[in-house]
C-alpha positions as a Markdown table, in Angstrom:
| # | Residue | x | y | z |
|---|---|---|---|---|
| 1 | Met | -36.2 | -30.9 | -30.3 |
| 2 | Ile | -34.1 | -33.9 | -31.2 |
| 3 | Val | -30.9 | -31.8 | -31.3 |
| 4 | Phe | -31.6 | -30.4 | -27.8 |
| 5 | Ile | -32.1 | -34.0 | -26.5 |
| 6 | Ile | -28.9 | -35.2 | -28.1 |
| 7 | Ile | -27.0 | -32.2 | -26.5 |
| 8 | Ala | -28.5 | -33.0 | -23.1 |
| 9 | Gly | -27.6 | -36.6 | -23.5 |
| 10 | Val | -24.0 | -35.8 | -24.3 |
| 11 | Gly | -23.8 | -33.5 | -21.3 |
| 12 | Leu | -25.4 | -36.1 | -19.1 |
| 13 | Leu | -23.0 | -38.8 | -20.4 |
| 14 | Leu | -20.0 | -36.6 | -19.7 |
| 15 | Leu | -21.3 | -35.9 | -16.2 |
| 16 | Leu | -21.8 | -39.6 | -15.5 |
| 17 | Leu | -18.4 | -40.5 | -16.8 |
| 18 | Ser | -16.9 | -37.8 | -14.6 |
| 19 | Ala | -18.8 | -38.7 | -11.5 |
| 20 | Leu | -18.7 | -42.4 | -11.7 |
| 21 | Gly | -15.4 | -43.0 | -13.5 |
| 22 | Gly | -13.4 | -40.1 | -12.3 |
| 23 | Phe | -12.7 | -39.0 | -15.9 |
| 24 | Phe | -11.8 | -35.4 | -16.7 |
| 25 | Glu | -10.2 | -34.6 | -13.3 |
| 26 | Asp | -7.3 | -32.8 | -14.8 |
| 27 | Ile | -8.8 | -31.7 | -18.2 |
| 28 | Asn | -9.4 | -28.0 | -18.6 |
| 29 | Ala | -10.3 | -26.4 | -21.9 |
| 30 | Ala | -8.1 | -23.3 | -20.9 |
| 31 | Pro | -5.7 | -24.3 | -18.1 |
| 32 | Glu | -3.6 | -21.3 | -18.7 |
| 33 | Val | -6.6 | -19.1 | -18.0 |
| 34 | Glu | -8.0 | -20.8 | -15.0 |
| 35 | Gly | -5.0 | -21.3 | -12.7 |
| 36 | Gly | -6.2 | -24.4 | -11.0 |
| 37 | Gly | -9.4 | -25.4 | -9.3 |
| 38 | His | -12.8 | -25.7 | -10.8 |
| 39 | Gly | -12.9 | -23.2 | -13.7 |
| 40 | Phe | -15.6 | -22.1 | -16.0 |
| 41 | Leu | -14.0 | -24.0 | -18.9 |
| 42 | Ser | -13.5 | -27.2 | -16.9 |
| 43 | Met | -15.0 | -30.4 | -18.5 |
| 44 | Arg | -17.5 | -30.8 | -15.6 |
| 45 | Ser | -18.7 | -27.2 | -15.9 |
| 46 | Ile | -19.1 | -27.7 | -19.7 |
| 47 | Ala | -21.0 | -30.9 | -19.1 |
| 48 | Val | -23.3 | -29.2 | -16.6 |
| 49 | Phe | -23.9 | -26.4 | -19.2 |
| 50 | Leu | -24.6 | -28.9 | -22.0 |
| 51 | Thr | -27.0 | -30.9 | -19.9 |
| 52 | Val | -29.0 | -27.9 | -18.8 |
| 53 | Phe | -28.9 | -26.2 | -22.2 |
| 54 | Gly | -30.2 | -29.3 | -23.9 |
| 55 | Thr | -32.9 | -30.0 | -21.3 |
| 56 | Val | -34.2 | -26.5 | -21.2 |
| 57 | Gly | -34.0 | -26.2 | -25.0 |
| 58 | Ala | -36.0 | -29.4 | -25.4 |
| 59 | Ile | -38.6 | -28.2 | -22.9 |
| 60 | Gly | -38.9 | -25.0 | -24.8 |
| 61 | Ser | -39.3 | -26.9 | -28.1 |
| 62 | Tyr | -42.0 | -29.1 | -26.5 |
| 63 | Tyr | -43.9 | -26.0 | -25.6 |
| 64 | Asn | -43.7 | -24.7 | -29.2 |
| 65 | Leu | -41.1 | -21.9 | -28.6 |
| 66 | Arg | -39.1 | -20.9 | -31.7 |
| 67 | Pro | -35.7 | -22.6 | -31.8 |
| 68 | Met | -33.9 | -19.3 | -31.3 |
| 69 | Leu | -35.9 | -18.6 | -28.1 |
| 70 | Ser | -35.5 | -22.1 | -26.8 |
| 71 | Ser | -31.7 | -21.8 | -27.4 |
| 72 | Leu | -31.7 | -18.5 | -25.6 |
| 73 | Trp | -33.5 | -19.9 | -22.6 |
| 74 | Gly | -31.1 | -22.9 | -22.7 |
| 75 | Ile | -28.0 | -20.7 | -22.8 |
| 76 | Leu | -29.3 | -18.6 | -19.9 |
| 77 | Ala | -30.2 | -21.6 | -17.8 |
| 78 | Gly | -26.9 | -23.4 | -18.7 |
| 79 | Leu | -24.9 | -20.4 | -17.7 |
| 80 | Ala | -26.8 | -20.0 | -14.4 |
| 81 | Met | -26.4 | -23.7 | -13.5 |
| 82 | Ser | -22.7 | -23.7 | -14.4 |
| 83 | Gly | -22.3 | -20.6 | -12.2 |
| 84 | Ile | -24.1 | -22.4 | -9.3 |
| 85 | Tyr | -21.9 | -25.5 | -9.9 |
| 86 | Leu | -18.7 | -23.4 | -9.9 |
| 87 | Phe | -19.7 | -21.5 | -6.8 |
| 88 | Ala | -20.5 | -24.7 | -4.9 |
| 89 | Met | -17.3 | -26.5 | -6.0 |
| 90 | Asn | -15.1 | -23.4 | -5.1 |
| 91 | Leu | -16.9 | -23.2 | -1.7 |
| 92 | Val | -16.1 | -26.9 | -1.0 |
| 93 | Arg | -12.5 | -26.4 | -2.2 |
| 94 | Ser | -12.0 | -23.4 | 0.0 |
| 95 | Gln | -12.8 | -25.6 | 3.1 |
| 96 | Glu | -9.9 | -27.9 | 2.4 |
| 97 | Ala | -7.0 | -27.6 | 4.9 |
| 98 | Ser | -3.4 | -28.6 | 4.8 |
| 99 | Ser | -1.7 | -30.1 | 7.8 |
| 100 | Leu | 1.8 | -29.3 | 6.3 |
| 101 | Ile | 3.7 | -26.7 | 8.3 |
| 102 | Gly | 5.5 | -24.2 | 6.1 |
| 103 | Ser | 8.3 | -22.0 | 7.3 |
| 104 | Thr | 6.2 | -18.9 | 6.9 |
| 105 | Asp | 3.5 | -20.4 | 9.2 |
| 106 | Leu | 5.9 | -20.1 | 12.1 |
| 107 | Ile | 6.9 | -16.5 | 11.9 |
| 108 | Gly | 5.2 | -14.4 | 14.6 |
| 109 | Leu | 4.2 | -17.4 | 16.8 |
| 110 | Thr | 5.0 | -17.6 | 20.5 |
| 111 | Gly | 6.8 | -20.7 | 21.6 |
| 112 | Arg | 8.5 | -22.1 | 24.7 |
| 113 | Val | 12.2 | -22.9 | 24.9 |
| 114 | Thr | 12.5 | -26.7 | 25.5 |
| 115 | Val | 16.3 | -26.9 | 25.3 |
| 116 | Thr | 18.3 | -23.9 | 26.6 |
| 117 | Ile | 19.6 | -21.6 | 23.8 |
| 118 | Pro | 23.2 | -20.8 | 24.6 |
| 119 | Ser | 24.5 | -17.3 | 23.6 |
| 120 | Asp | 26.6 | -18.7 | 20.7 |
| 121 | Gly | 24.7 | -21.9 | 19.8 |
| 122 | Leu | 21.5 | -23.7 | 19.1 |
| 123 | Gly | 18.7 | -24.7 | 21.4 |
| 124 | Glu | 15.1 | -25.9 | 20.8 |
| 125 | Val | 11.8 | -24.2 | 20.7 |
| 126 | Ser | 8.3 | -25.8 | 20.9 |
| 127 | Cys | 5.2 | -24.1 | 19.6 |
| 128 | Thr | 1.7 | -25.0 | 18.3 |
| 129 | Val | 0.8 | -24.3 | 14.7 |
| 130 | Lys | -2.2 | -25.6 | 12.7 |
| 131 | Ala | -3.3 | -27.5 | 15.9 |
| 132 | Gln | 0.0 | -29.4 | 15.9 |
| 133 | Arg | 2.9 | -29.2 | 18.3 |
| 134 | Thr | 6.2 | -28.7 | 16.5 |
| 135 | Gln | 9.8 | -28.4 | 17.7 |
| 136 | Arg | 12.5 | -26.5 | 15.9 |
| 137 | Met | 16.1 | -25.8 | 16.4 |
| 138 | Ala | 16.4 | -22.2 | 17.6 |
| 139 | Arg | 19.0 | -19.4 | 17.8 |
| 140 | Ala | 18.6 | -16.2 | 19.8 |
| 141 | Arg | 18.4 | -13.0 | 17.7 |
| 142 | Asp | 20.5 | -10.9 | 20.0 |
| 143 | Leu | 23.0 | -13.8 | 20.7 |
| 144 | Gln | 22.0 | -13.8 | 24.4 |
| 145 | Ala | 21.3 | -17.1 | 26.3 |
| 146 | Ile | 17.7 | -18.0 | 26.8 |
| 147 | Pro | 16.9 | -20.5 | 29.5 |
| 148 | Glu | 14.6 | -23.5 | 29.2 |
| 149 | Gly | 11.0 | -22.7 | 29.8 |
| 150 | Ala | 11.2 | -19.0 | 28.6 |
| 151 | Leu | 8.6 | -17.7 | 26.2 |
| 152 | Val | 10.0 | -16.5 | 22.9 |
| 153 | Arg | 8.6 | -15.1 | 19.6 |
| 154 | Ile | 9.8 | -16.6 | 16.3 |
| 155 | Ile | 10.8 | -13.6 | 14.1 |
| 156 | Glu | 12.8 | -15.2 | 11.3 |
| 157 | Ile | 13.6 | -18.5 | 9.6 |
| 158 | Gln | 17.1 | -19.4 | 8.4 |
| 159 | Gly | 17.0 | -22.8 | 6.8 |
| 160 | Asp | 15.9 | -25.3 | 9.5 |
| 161 | Val | 16.7 | -22.9 | 12.3 |
| 162 | Val | 14.2 | -20.4 | 13.8 |
| 163 | Ile | 15.5 | -17.1 | 15.0 |
| 164 | Val | 13.8 | -16.1 | 18.3 |
| 165 | Glu | 13.6 | -13.2 | 20.7 |
| 166 | Lys | 12.7 | -13.4 | 24.3 |
| 167 | Ile | 9.3 | -12.0 | 25.3 |
């Protein structure tokens, strides 16, 4: 039973260091496997596993289960809790949002011409993306002039200039 209690204590210590001190943020036992985020081999996931494994193993030993059976219950409970932890952390992470507007976010959007686009030059288009109003320099796809106030669709991005077509 002592071994199980020590394992649970080590896991709990790792969890406390991680939660209170911010340790192990970027430590992954297999970073090339996980590809970012909370992975099964992250230090926090391992700490959850160790804590639960040790606790359930100690409980099994207290109730006079054989060490092998206590270990098996500890492994099953540790894997289950690590899975629940990973599910919860990935759910939280999936709710994160970015306010950065990338070029690909603009393609297909409808905008309004705010500065007339001449047939051979640049004008300006305004549109809403990710709940933000953005203005970009614009050029007409068919090289025809588009007056101020006209609705356009962004069809392509060339550097800092959006290529639009009149709707």
